[in-house]
Steps between C-alpha positions, in 0.01 A plus 500: 500500500769365271796317650714633215742770633738618227683808394185617327329544841749765611335839456715808460310833575652776299555861626237604744265196443619345830376799694156467350493131546581511869448862612485414872866375486604849410263739692366280777130467392249618246279672760532826678857452609620407152297792335672756732835325473516614134498868610776417762729345239485820286531727790803302634685592179443865573608469860821330385571814291435724794732280726770519237463893524334560166130555584310711754135426423271216411139551380231225500170562320201263507298567185124468464533163325731367790806536285809631672764758413834508696726802416838594639769773431791263482745453220248298278552146393781481236360484144826425307566178310575193727808345359411137581123521436532715189213718602417807722604457856155633596327211313742254676406636837128477423499154337770290654477363856788581724631771265581835660747731656449370850695177403804734425639622830664786308153632422328440836671443826188347660153444345146417619279256347465153675519270197696714258251422210422879483311678239517225236271301724256792515516519119420123464186529724373824333251522220676821385814675611658819390838622616625861429867587563633849541884535458771666294259773417255261323181302568477133398220252524389150433162319545433140586198257489524211737871548526570524126636816348270656245779694326867567563609767744449837325595868562181706520615851609747709684489582879688675774393232746654169616334193632277211425106479470337156487131456449347157518155318506503166681371214308137430632521139349774420759416701809184411703488846647509801273460807724793679670457620861629853553559435865724187434714695247517813721609292793791354307607840365478646849723215624754569219507865577586431868767239384662733244508846649508794267302335214156628406238237420158597365189289427191638311174322456320611184194275598400737787472879521532726808236758576695779299493268192874393523597137497555314834867543571759443771858616518761317722837665590713429805804717616559296804453143363485233766473744789178636345382144423525378851335819637210446245465141611510597871261806448239355742740347748645688800881522453738434788797693352455836336658425166560168313852351514644512147790297358663529154813337379681300221737210521625261241263647240192452723317816586315481840223742619291455802257705711332378825260641754393378839134533579277407791316215314581127561569403137820463302470632150806445278466585130805412286594573144772388257541720189147635575350149509296434815653189653212389706666182612810704620844353442859555575458877525234463769703249683797737506283789635349281774849378611630853512201621694505243761877487550540873518202575733566207716856605549400852590237395755734261671781759512252750659386221737136553394420129487634402850147473664353270236461134602503377139699551193444766244399363158564653157126532460492734797714756304253492215174540675334843404759538232426624142791459281582551121797328353598573146810353341635528142682189395688457157401133463209410727406128547144447596355182651202397730143397416420816312858576380512817719758388751852628458754229503833685457711383798742800466226747560425390849854599616486829314157594664609381836823696516353823342194499726686391809761783480216758438291375790794490729579869420127592556483342845821682605391837364136482625498368863155617578326341204717178545376457848137547374557220255647268753208561738263413215705174446481409867116542500482303178714207672267495799192481277672226291574295811123528591391418150722185485339369816151583356603318173630195679187485705292495181715221347487303827132524514474373142707193591299430819165516314589223265453617136574856614209635267253760630162362610317736267688384192301279261801328330490336150549124434807539279842539652668605176575872564524576123138427450358621836369846573372673821240755525540766786130597543362798682262392772372163632171539299671533163747239608220265560347562153848463346559164677161369349570635146862399449663199349634303800769334286714804467347791666540586871315774697627695789248758647637812656319684778476866436792728409843355567776693665651784305859370504639832364466644851562191709805365669595153389402316824150659486469353145568146623256556795209576254279190465394565137866545387607194683231305322625625162860404589405152615245430217762589229758282679768769499689688759793749530843362562734693741626698196141606432490317172192286419521118476307527167582144416245384770212707347203270484304686219621638171223761496410712801166679408367797697120501478320794662175692451481718182435810710719770684541283813598194300750719316652623821534137640662400169746782541583398857563140380711622205704716749555186714630309196710779374664555836516162640493247205636707213643195332144370431420828319833506316453132378127554395325300755252771618172563316178704568164353416253714304145449627221677299335805614158432330268233364281626219181288437202504271293184479728209436785739391773558761835678487764584757667840483821629657469870423241767468560513124439126462174533704373786277574302186334190632190680585487660154552159335229331701263788449527440129288699261267606776770720663337441839790442717267526803376159399845350570578381856833596651634344811791684671737263688589680821714204599617156418251350747211623286590249231411137547771235454419423135518873405826553677634197329407605152599857535809516727630141558469296187843504320329476161282821556654704783723803463809509725729797527861402553686732750840606355749766593570721202723728724610385836579858596176628380303224681701564823398864487137442420458261791671744720254771391179298513575309820735726702411776761540807286151601387560796253704293251233234506218740434709644209542149357143412522390828338740461208406143440127544569394448134667157480284203608804306623848611624781292366774429756 
């Protein structure tokens, strides 16, 4: 490397080249999330038109070649000459970063889109893109290749419609994943329909046909907005009050909307949004809500003398147990912060939300005494359970201190103490755990065998969770615990990768789901920060003579048998071993198929939609059987269920 560092070394990337050079800076990554984010950027523009009162419908089409069309019935992107740029405003919007109407508050009061890079970023990362604009009785269009216009904006006909239609094909030289997931896009459109009541959002998949020959299709429309959203999330939970509490108001240019429902579960589920962006790390709007909830309900309970018999103080957490809440705020100039840039930082929003929600809750408590007393009784039960859970938690921590290292006896720890390079396998059963201990790399791989199926935390009170031995072992092995405010001291995490390794059968899948439920409900931060993985052990080993091949699916097994049979076509001559469990593999086989970083396949667990994940865990692990049966039937053709 040369020591010369001169002006000639300074590289200037023109136009959209910067996006293609560093795509992850603009869309998060070049995998599944980034690919789907392209659609969200275009849809966000259409939603902005609807929020401004000019559009009522948005249509998304997945074409057979995995290209996407997004169409809306808004005003249509302006096509007139841009005075400064000396070219059509449409071309400016499509080819210049940070150019668009959402930066002019006269055009849009609030707008979605986390980074503001918009459709020009989509254009830069697409092989081809075509935009059609319908406005002023005429149809205009322009096409692009890798972000560059193929010709000037041209008028191509007359029309009585208004709106914008954008069709793009993501560049497969940039993205490592090329296939769109219908369920992922549908989940986001459903969420947007709830967040923006009165707008119709449609998704059509031209890659799959229904029995009647029509394309797979879903339509989302919500008249009730957040009220219907919270009812949908709580579909499998038993409500304590007959109808959700709903709040709507506007102060200082900030629009606040909230719906909450109390249920008999033991979990707190708060889902928050700013300008339709899911703020998974919360922020000032969530802080404002929590302060209002605690202050208003505590004041009511004290005034009604309902806390007099308690021998300990009521905590803010007690008011949120068994609570499902949707908070949506529209902020003219949102400021995002946090590890994933999804935490609202605007200090003024906290006061607006606290005042708006506090006044509405106070009125509800005064006007609904029966429901109010039911809620406070739930709070008292939660406080009693929390007190018991705190004692159980302190007992676990005290035992860890007294036992020296504090690590479970079944844990085979690794030599390295550098958390960034260490990983731990949570292994189903002592037998498989023993094999894993023999096959691992002791320098950086730790093994914790788990006996049988761990407790279903979806249906357990908190103190019962801490009394469960297997769960205690997970807490102590990872080195983390809950603080009094229920946050996780993630800075003490001893391993950067926590890998769930269970048998590749139905029982193994059930145990994996139980463990995932535990992490989602009790250690959600580990999921959000990408620390949780699922190992992928093979289902088969196909052998003929000295030839040997591992297979993870039925299709791979069939293809391997055909290959090994060769010209003879006698697949009977090819041996197939079906692995019923991890224990059937020896240490060397387990290492080379499932544990060797150079050859294994790990599935990272991420949350594409916190609200969707919340509902799925409730459906799969809750008490209500019919919704679970319906879910399993509707997803039966999929080998894996993404949560």
